[in-house]
Structure formats: structure tokens, C-alpha cells
C-alpha positions, 0 to 999 in steps of 0.5 A: 472602751471609746477613745474619748470616754471619761474616767468616771460615770457617776449615776443617780436614779431618782423618783419624786425626790427633787430636794435630795436629787439637788443635793447629790447633783451639787455634790457631783458638780463640786468635784475638782476632778473633771474627767467624769460624766453625770448620768441620771435615770429618773423613773418618771417623776411628777414633782419637778425632779427632772426640771431641777436637775436640768436647771443645775446643768445635768445634761444626761437625764432620761426619764421613763418608768422602770421596775425599781431602783436596780432596774433603773440602774441597769437601764442607766448602764448603756448610757454610761461611757466611763471606765468606772461607774459609781452609783450615788443615790439621791440624797447621798453626797461625796464627802468633799470636793476632791473625792474623784481626784483621790480615787483617780490617783488610786486607779492610776496606781492600780490600773489593773484593779476593776473594783475599788471601794472607800469608807462611808460616813453614815447618818443611819441611826443604830439601835445601840450606837445611835447616829454618832457623836452629836448626831454627826454620823458614824464612820464605817471603816471597811477591811482591806481584804475579804475572805468568806467569813469577812464577806458574810459579816460585813456589807460594803455600802454600794455608794462607795464603790467605783467599779469597772464598767466591764463588770456591769456589762458582763453581769448587771444587777440580778433583778430577782432581788428587790433590795439586795441586788448590790450585795449579790453583785458583790458576792458574785464578783469577789467571792465567786469570780475572785476578782482583784479589788482595792480598799481606799482607806478614806471616807468618800461618801456621806450616806443619808439613810432612809432608803427602801431597805429601811422601809421594808425590813422583812423583805430585806431579811428574806432576801438576805437569807436567799443570798446566803444560800446562794453563796454559802454552804449550810455548814458555813451559814451555821458556823458564821452565824454563830460567830456573828452573834457572839461577836455582836454580843461582845461589842454590845457588852463592851459598849455598855460596860466601858462606854466605848464606841467600837472601831470595827466595821458595822456587822451584818446585813 
């Protein structure tokens, strides 16, 4: 670690998304906690995205072609000096101006923990639960601990991660996954390597939805199957899938019979 390194590197990857990039950059710059750097890896935008970001005062902007979102993230890592890295996608925003201060307080309390994650306000529409009350989004509350079943059922939004730079430098995103490389990263470190982690029980990010995962559902499903084969035995996949289906059925029935929105985390990929 460099002596003068900031606590956080906030990273956004962009490609022809000037308006979304503006919202994200403004969200970062509104943070009251100042011990961070903001890094943008642009894929070669032609719509003025880079000019917009530089006009907002983003000094570290590298624009060059890349092989997609995870390749761009990997290429951004050498630019990062922070002890903890947060990948905040273009269009997504911190939920308020004190998010980094709150996360920094947790890091100070648990300095040995390399992986922190918070909760998320998602604007993604659900086929059963919609987009929350009056379209204001749904809060996804994540569990404090993950055993193998919980990890099978629940995927944490990457935008809410604050991960030690050392983990990324040891094993960056696996580019054989086009849409699930973040999920693979999560499984590798929490299931296979069993590192320490800490849940921050508060909403830290507003997730706007509409990313590549929603545009390529078939690829997403195929990669998820491959991911589960990598980390789970055939018997685990069978038993956990049955459990997942019964639990989802219970939640849907409960919603229709009682009109009660579940407080459980979102299940499944």
C-alpha cells in the first residue's frame, strides 16, 4: 500500500452514456467523506461522455477500447490506489452524501475485514412485486452471513461492495463470464477461500437497472448454470434448486393471498 493512498477508489466504467455518467459522478462528488479517488474507464465513447465527466472535475478518465464491462473493470484496477474499491455503474448512485463516511466507520471498527457490502434500493421491476410502492423502488436487504445454501439463493448487487484492492489484484474478474463475473468473484472469495466479510445493514446504493444482464437473459441463465457447476456439487444443485422453487412459490402465494410484500432478500440470479 502506498503511504498516501486514499481509503476508497470509486470506479465507473462507461460507454456512450453521458447522462447516466453525469448522475453517477455527481453522486460521488457529493460525498462528505473526502478520502477517496474517482476513476473512470471509458470504452471509447463518441457521445461526449468523457467531456461531460472532465467538465465535472473527474481527473482520472481513461478512454480506450476494451472487451466489455468486466474487461474495463480489470483495466481500471492498475489505476486504483485506494485500499478499498467500489465499482459504481454508470447511472447508479450512492443513496445519500454520507455513504462513504458510514462505510469508513465500519472499516475503522473492522480493519481486518477485506469485503464489506451494504443493502440496495433497486428500481428494477419485478414480475410479481413491481417496482415498489408508487414506483419508488424496492429495498433489497441482504443477510449478515452466507452459508452455501444462502449463497446459492441470494446474489449481492456488486454496486454495494467495498472490497480490498488486494483481493482484486490477486484474482480479478474472470473474463470467461460475460455477465456473471462479479458473481463468480463473490463465490470464489466467500465460498472457496472463505474470507472474512461484513454486512453494513443500511442502504448504500440506488440501482437503476437496465444493464446488460436484463438485455441478455439467455446468456445470463447459461452463465449462471456454469457458475453453479463450478462451485456446487450435483447433489447440492438439485437440493438447493428444489428448496429455491418451493420458497419462491411460498412467497408468491403469500403475496397474492395476503397482499404482503416479502421482507426477505430477492432470491435467485
